[in-house]
C-alpha positions in Angstrom: -15.7 12.2 7.9 -14.6 13.9 5.1 -16.9 16.4 3.5 -14.6 16.0 -0.1 -16.8 14.0 -2.1 -20.0 15.6 -1.0 -20.4 18.5 0.2 -23.8 18.8 0.3 -26.3 15.7 0.8 -29.7 14.7 0.3 -32.0 15.3 3.3 -32.4 13.2 6.0 -36.0 12.1 7.6 -35.1 11.6 11.3 -37.7 10.1 13.8 -38.1 12.4 17.1 -35.5 13.2 19.5 -37.8 11.1 22.0 -38.0 8.4 19.8 -34.5 8.3 18.8 -33.8 8.4 22.9 -35.6 5.6 23.4 -33.7 3.7 20.3 -30.3 4.6 22.6 -31.6 3.0 25.5 -32.0 0.1 24.0 -29.5 -0.6 22.0 -27.2 -3.4 23.8 -24.4 -2.0 24.5 -24.9 1.5 25.7 -27.8 -0.4 28.2 -24.6 -2.6 29.6 -23.1 0.4 30.2 -26.1 2.1 32.3 -25.8 -1.3 34.1 -22.4 -1.5 34.7 -22.4 2.4 36.1 -25.3 1.8 38.1 -23.1 -1.8 40.0 -20.5 0.7 40.2 -19.1 1.7 44.2 -17.0 1.7 46.8 -15.8 -1.7 46.3 -15.3 -1.1 42.3 -11.1 -1.6 41.6 -9.6 0.0 38.4 -6.6 0.1 36.9 -4.2 2.5 35.7 -5.8 3.1 32.6 -9.7 3.4 34.6 -10.2 -0.3 33.1 -11.9 -3.3 35.6 -9.8 -5.5 37.4 -9.6 -8.6 35.9 -11.1 -10.5 39.3 -14.1 -8.4 39.3 -15.1 -9.0 35.4 -16.6 -12.2 36.4 -18.8 -10.0 38.6 -19.3 -7.3 35.8 -20.5 -9.8 33.3 -22.9 -11.6 36.0 -24.5 -8.0 36.9 -25.1 -8.0 32.9 -26.7 -11.3 33.0 -24.2 -12.7 30.8 -23.4 -16.5 30.5 -19.7 -16.7 32.8 -19.3 -20.5 31.3 -19.0 -18.2 28.0 -15.2 -17.9 27.5 -16.7 -13.7 25.5 -18.9 -12.6 28.6 -15.5 -10.9 30.2 -14.9 -9.4 26.8 -18.4 -8.1 26.6 -17.8 -6.7 30.1 -14.9 -4.9 29.5 -16.3 -3.0 26.4 -19.1 -2.0 28.2 -17.1 -0.4 31.4 -15.1 1.2 28.8 -17.9 2.9 27.2 -19.5 3.5 30.5 -15.9 5.2 31.9 -16.0 7.2 28.2 -19.3 8.5 28.1 -19.0 9.9 31.8 -21.7 7.2 32.9 -19.0 6.4 35.7 -16.3 8.3 37.4 -13.3 6.9 38.1 -10.2 7.6 40.3 -6.8 5.9 39.0 -4.2 4.4 41.7 -1.9 6.8 43.1 1.9 6.5 41.9 3.1 6.3 46.0 6.7 4.9 45.0 5.8 1.4 46.7 8.2 -0.9 45.9 7.3 -4.6 45.1 4.8 -6.8 42.6 1.9 -5.4 44.3 -1.2 -4.1 42.2 -2.3 -0.9 43.2 -6.2 -0.4 42.3 -8.2 2.9 42.0 -11.7 3.5 42.7 -15.1 3.7 41.0 -18.3 5.4 41.4 -21.5 6.6 39.6 -21.2 9.8 37.1 -23.1 13.0 37.1 -24.1 11.8 33.5 -26.1 8.9 35.3 -28.3 10.6 36.2 -29.5 12.1 32.4 -30.6 8.6 31.6 -33.7 8.7 33.8 -34.0 12.7 34.4 -32.3 14.2 31.4 -33.9 15.4 28.4 -34.0 13.2 25.0 -31.1 15.3 23.7 -29.0 14.3 26.8 -29.1 10.9 26.4 -28.2 11.2 22.4 -25.2 13.1 23.6 -24.2 10.4 25.9 -24.7 7.8 23.4 -23.2 10.2 20.8 -20.1 9.5 23.1 -20.2 5.8 23.4 -20.4 5.2 19.7 -17.0 7.7 19.4 -15.6 5.2 21.8 -17.1 2.0 19.8 -15.4 3.3 16.3 -12.2 3.7 18.0 -12.2 0.3 18.9 -13.6 -1.1 15.4 -10.4 1.0 13.9 -8.0 -1.3 16.0 -6.9 -4.7 14.7 -8.4 -7.6 16.0 -6.4 -10.0 18.5 -5.5 -12.4 15.9 -3.5 -10.0 14.1 -2.0 -8.5 17.0 -0.5 -11.6 18.3 0.7 -12.3 14.6 2.8 -9.2 14.9 4.1 -9.6 18.3 8.1 -9.5 17.8 10.6 -11.3 19.5 10.6 -9.3 22.0 6.9 -9.1 22.6 6.1 -5.6 20.9 4.1 -5.2 18.6 5.8 -4.9 15.6 3.7 -2.3 13.9 5.3 -2.1 10.4 4.7 -5.7 10.0 0.8 -5.5 10.9 0.8 -2.2 8.4 -1.6 -0.6 10.8 -2.1 3.2 10.8 -4.7 4.1 13.5 -5.1 7.3 11.0 -5.9 5.6 7.6 -8.2 3.1 9.3 -10.5 5.7 11.0 -10.7 7.3 8.0 -11.8 4.0 5.7 -14.3 3.6 8.5 -15.6 7.2 8.1 -15.4 6.6 4.7 -17.9 3.1 4.6 -20.2 4.5 7.1 -20.5 8.2 4.6 -21.4 6.2 1.5 -24.0 3.8 3.6 -25.4 7.1 4.6 -25.5 8.5 1.2 -26.8 5.3 0.1 -29.6 5.5 2.9 -31.0 9.1 2.2 -30.5 9.0 -1.8 -33.5 9.0 -3.3 -33.7 5.7 -5.3 -30.7 4.5 -3.1 -30.5 1.9 -0.3 -33.5 3.5 1.4 -34.6 1.1 4.1 -33.0 -1.6 2.1 -29.9 -3.5 3.3 -26.9 -2.7 1.2 -24.8 -5.7 0.0 -21.5 -5.6 1.8 -19.1 -6.5 -1.1 -20.7 -2.5 -2.7 -19.3 -1.2 0.6 -16.1 -2.7 0.1 -16.1 -1.8 -3.8 -17.3 1.8 -3.2 -14.0 2.5 -1.3 -11.4 0.6 -3.4 -12.3 0.3 -7.2 -11.8 3.5 -8.9 -14.5 5.4 -10.6 -14.7 4.3 -14.3 -13.0 0.9 -14.1 -14.7 -1.2 -15.7 -13.9 -5.5 -15.0 -12.0 -4.8 -11.7 -8.5 -6.4 -11.9 -8.0 -9.6 -9.8 -5.6 -7.3 -7.5 -8.1 -4.7 -7.0 -10.8 -7.6 -6.4 -8.8 -9.0 -3.3 -8.0 -5.6 -1.8 -12.0 -5.6 -2.5 -12.4 -9.0 -0.7 -10.1 -8.3 2.0 -11.7 -5.0 2.8 -15.3 -7.1 3.3 -13.9 -9.4 5.7 -12.2 -6.2 7.3 -16.0 -4.3 7.3 -17.6 -7.6 8.3 -15.4 -7.7 11.4 -16.6 -4.0 12.2 -20.0 -3.9 11.5 -20.2 -7.2 14.2 -18.6 -4.3 16.8 -20.8 -1.6 15.9 -24.4 -3.8 15.8 -24.8 -4.0 19.8 -24.5 -0.1 20.0 -27.5 0.4 17.6 -25.5 2.1 14.9 -26.6 -1.1 12.4 -28.3 -4.3 11.7 -26.0 -6.3 10.3 -26.1 -9.9 8.7 -22.3 -11.5 8.7 -20.1 -13.0 6.1 -21.8 -16.5 6.0 -19.1 -18.6 7.5 -19.7 -21.6 5.2 -19.1 -18.8 2.1 -15.6 -18.2 3.5 -14.6 -21.9 4.1 -15.9 -22.8 0.3 -14.0 -20.2 -0.9 -10.3 -20.7 -2.5 -8.7 -17.2 -2.1 -10.8 -14.0 -2.8 -14.1 -13.9 -3.2 -13.5 -13.4 -6.9 -16.1 -11.5 -9.6 -18.8 -12.2 -7.2 -17.4 -9.7 -4.8 -17.8 -6.7 -7.0 -20.7 -8.0 -8.7 -22.9 -9.7 -5.5 -25.5 -7.0 -5.9 -26.7 -8.6 -8.6 -26.6 -12.1 -7.2 -29.8 -14.4 -5.3 -26.9 -15.5 -2.8 -26.1 -11.9 -2.2 -26.9 -12.3 1.6 -24.5 -14.8 2.2 -21.5 -12.0 1.4 -22.9 -9.6 4.4 -26.0 -7.5 4.3 -25.9 -4.2 6.8 -28.3 -1.0 6.6 -28.0 2.0 8.9 -30.8 1.8 11.9 -32.9 5.1 12.1 -30.2 6.1 15.2 -27.6 5.0 13.0 -28.8 7.5 10.5 -28.7 10.1 12.9 -25.2 9.6 14.8 -23.3 9.4 11.1 -25.3 12.8 10.3 -24.2 14.4 13.7 -20.6 13.3 12.9 -20.9 14.6 9.2 -22.0 17.9 10.7 -19.0 18.2 13.3 -16.3 17.2 10.5 -17.8 20.2 8.2 -20.5 18.5 5.9 -23.5 19.9 4.9 -26.0 17.0 6.0 -29.6 18.6 6.3 -32.8 16.8 7.7 -36.6 17.1 6.8 -37.8 19.8 9.1 -34.7 21.9 10.0 -35.9 24.8 8.0 -39.3 25.0 9.6 -38.4 27.9 11.7 -36.6 30.2 8.9 -37.9 32.4 6.2 -39.1 31.5 3.1 -36.3 32.8 1.6 -34.0 30.2 3.4 -36.6 27.7 2.7 -36.8 27.8 -1.1 -32.4 28.8 -1.6 -32.4 24.9 0.3 -35.0 23.2 -1.2 -34.1 24.3 -4.9 -31.0 21.6 -4.3 -33.0 19.3 -3.3 -35.2 16.0 -5.3 -39.1 16.9 -5.8 -40.1 14.6 -2.7 -37.9 16.0 -0.4 -38.4 19.5 -1.0 -41.8 18.2 -1.0 -41.8 17.0 2.4 -39.4 19.9 3.7 -42.0 22.3 2.3 -45.4 20.6 4.2 -43.5 20.8 7.5 -42.7 24.8 6.7 -46.1 25.3 5.8 -47.6 23.6 9.1 -48.7 26.0 11.4 -48.2 28.9 9.3 -51.6 31.2 7.8 -51.6 30.5 4.4 -52.0 34.4 3.4 -48.7 35.3 5.0 -47.0 31.9 4.1 -48.0 32.8 -0.2 -47.0 36.2 0.1 -43.3 35.5 2.0 -43.0 32.6 -0.4 -43.6 34.8 -3.8 -41.5 37.6 -2.2 -38.6 34.7 -1.9 -39.2 33.8 -5.1 -38.1 37.1 -7.1 -34.8 37.1 -8.6 -32.9 37.2 -11.6 -29.9 35.5 -10.3 -28.7 32.0 -11.7 -30.9 30.3 -9.2 -34.3 32.3 -9.5 -35.7 30.1 -12.1 -35.6 27.1 -10.2 -36.6 29.1 -6.6 -39.8 29.8 -8.5 -40.6 26.1 -9.3 -40.2 25.4 -5.8 -42.2 28.2 -5.0 -45.1 27.1 -7.6 -44.9 23.8 -5.7 -45.0 25.3 -2.5 -48.0 27.3 -3.5 -49.7 23.9 -5.2 -51.9 22.5 -2.0 -52.4 26.4 -0.8 -56.7 27.2 -1.0 -58.9 30.1 -1.7 -57.2 32.0 1.6 -54.0 32.3 -0.6 -55.7 33.9 -3.5 -55.3 37.6 -2.3 -51.6 36.9 -2.4 -51.4 35.6 -5.5 -53.3 38.2 -7.5 -51.1 40.7 -6.0 -48.6 39.4 -8.1 -50.5 39.5 -11.3 -48.3 42.6 -13.4 -44.7 41.6 -11.4 -42.7 40.7 -14.6 -41.4 38.0 -13.2 -44.4 35.7 -11.0 -47.3 37.2 -13.3 -47.1 34.0 -15.4 -46.7 31.7 -11.7 -49.9 33.5 -10.7 -51.8 33.1 -13.7 -51.2 29.2 -13.8 -52.1 29.0 -10.5 -55.4 30.8 -10.5 -56.2 28.9 -13.8 -55.6 25.0 -12.1 -58.2 26.5 -9.7 -61.1 27.9 -12.2 -60.9 31.3 -11.0 -62.6 33.7 -13.6 -61.3 37.3 -14.6 -57.9 36.7 -14.8 -56.2 38.8 -17.0 -54.8 37.0 -20.4 -50.5 37.6 -20.1 -49.1 39.5 -22.9 -46.6 37.5 -25.5 -43.2 39.2 -23.4 -44.9 37.9 -20.1 -45.5 34.4 -22.0 -41.9 33.8 -23.5 -40.7 35.0 -20.6 -42.3 32.3 -18.5 -41.3 29.5 -20.6 -37.6 30.6 -20.9 -38.0 30.3 -17.2 -39.7 27.1 -16.8 -37.2 25.1 -18.8 -34.8 27.4 -17.0 -36.3 25.7 -13.9 -36.6 22.1 -15.5 -32.9 21.9 -16.2 -31.6 23.4 -12.5 -34.1 20.9 -11.1 -33.1 17.7 -13.3 -30.5 18.3 -15.8 -31.5 16.6 -19.2 -34.4 14.7 -18.9 -36.3 11.9 -21.1 -39.6 14.2 -20.2 -37.8 17.4 -20.9 -37.8 17.4 -25.2 -41.7 16.9 -24.6 -42.7 19.7 -22.4 -40.3 21.8 -25.0 -42.2 20.9 -27.7 -45.8 21.2 -25.9 -44.7 25.2 -24.5 -43.6 25.8 -28.1 -46.3 24.5 -30.1 -48.8 27.1 -29.8 -46.6 29.8 -30.8 -46.4 30.3 -34.4 -43.2 32.2 -34.9 -41.8 30.9 -30.9 -38.0 30.9 -32.0 -38.4 34.5 -33.9 -39.4 36.4 -30.8 -37.8 34.1 -27.7 -34.3 35.1 -28.1 -35.3 39.0 -27.5 -36.5 37.7 -24.2 -34.8 39.6 -21.2 -34.1 36.7 -19.0 -30.4 35.8 -17.9 -31.2 32.1 -19.1 -32.0 32.7 -22.7 -29.1 31.8 -24.5 -28.9 28.8 -22.4 -32.4 27.4 -22.8 -32.2 28.1 -26.4 -29.2 26.1 -26.5 -31.0 22.9 -24.6 -33.9 23.5 -27.0 -31.1 22.9 -30.1 -29.5 20.0 -28.6 -33.3 18.5 -27.1 -36.5 19.6 -29.3 -38.1 16.2 -31.0 -38.6 18.2 -34.3 -35.3 18.6 -36.1 -36.5 22.0 -37.5 -37.5 23.2 -34.0 -34.3 22.2 -33.0 -32.1 24.0 -35.8 -34.5 27.1 -35.2 -34.0 27.1 -31.7 -30.3 26.9 -32.1 -30.0 30.1 -34.8 -31.9 31.9 -31.8 -29.4 30.8 -29.4 -26.8 32.1 -31.2 -28.6 35.6 -31.5 -29.8 35.6 -28.3 -25.7 34.9 -27.2 -24.6 37.9 -29.6 -27.1 40.4 -28.0 -26.0 40.0 -24.4 -22.9 41.8 -23.6 -19.8 39.9 -22.8 
């Protein structure tokens, strides 16, 4: 999977390995592969590629409880067998080339593999490793054109004309990986799909429609429609392995359509009948699987809880890139099981620094200390004289009604104001709430802008420039711009 678009993704909340392993064992295709692995024995015959002999497919299908009258039963059995072989649930010995003449077909043998025991005796992680191997097989199969396309591409000699088929294995695999990455991003991003299904046209359009395009052209709509139908077939294949929950495209809708699905394809998310175009969502197991593939591809795809055993410096650096809710979830897991006094002291120490990320680290530190009780007070009091943390400490103590807290000097007040606004800008950008915060922080200080430009904070000029753009009072905004110029002139280039 490509790491180009989103080198760092929002953190995902994963179920425990034990819960995910149960989900994996319950996935229909994986469960069938396990059953066939247990069925394999001395009488099981396989071909040159390890595939089941054709005359054994009915018995395999019967073992799986499939209806032999169903023409697809042999295909289901063959797919489950391929998964069993690829994951190591079955060991095959292919037929030897003994130079035998004639048309007599030669067969190899099969037996349960060593990894089959892991299904019942292995740790949850062992089961998940087997499932990930099965997922690789299914994803590879899903990137292959369907049988009708292959038949249409046969040349006069019965060989597949790949130029006519217009199929590039690498391109198809990359396309499917990109779709799954987009589905993952929609699922883990706050305000995105969350636990809701995603319309199939939205996923198709995310891969086809160029950024910034207004009304898609007819040519683009046709590409989206083609991609949507390809995804419809692929998600049908991915559902049995437990990766997704999928509602296919309504066949009646396709029968009614005259050519591409026109404007509805790109705008289906707003249509009351959007479900007719197909809906897909990643399962909890699917989130685990796509994240595992992303990590293997070098994408930074964090999971909530993975910082629990790391130091406060790693915690604050990481959650500085998270949304507020995701940061809170990670902080709560980090705090669980730690003694409050030691945790508070470690957090405060990690919050120091005059680098660009310092303000946001201190904001996340303040967030982490918010639920702390009286046990944390000594650690907080110990930094009252710290130029970077003294303001934060006073806010924490004041919120708890603690007395005998020395009032901050003006320099600390101004420094804390700059630090607070810099943190908010780093966390959320120029939000609608930020001008009100600016007005609140400056309203009670006469001559604020005459003093604040002198503050020894690396973000002073940057913050004043933002205030010059955003402050709701025009006179104050003008003063902020003048102060920003002074601050910028004061600092060496």
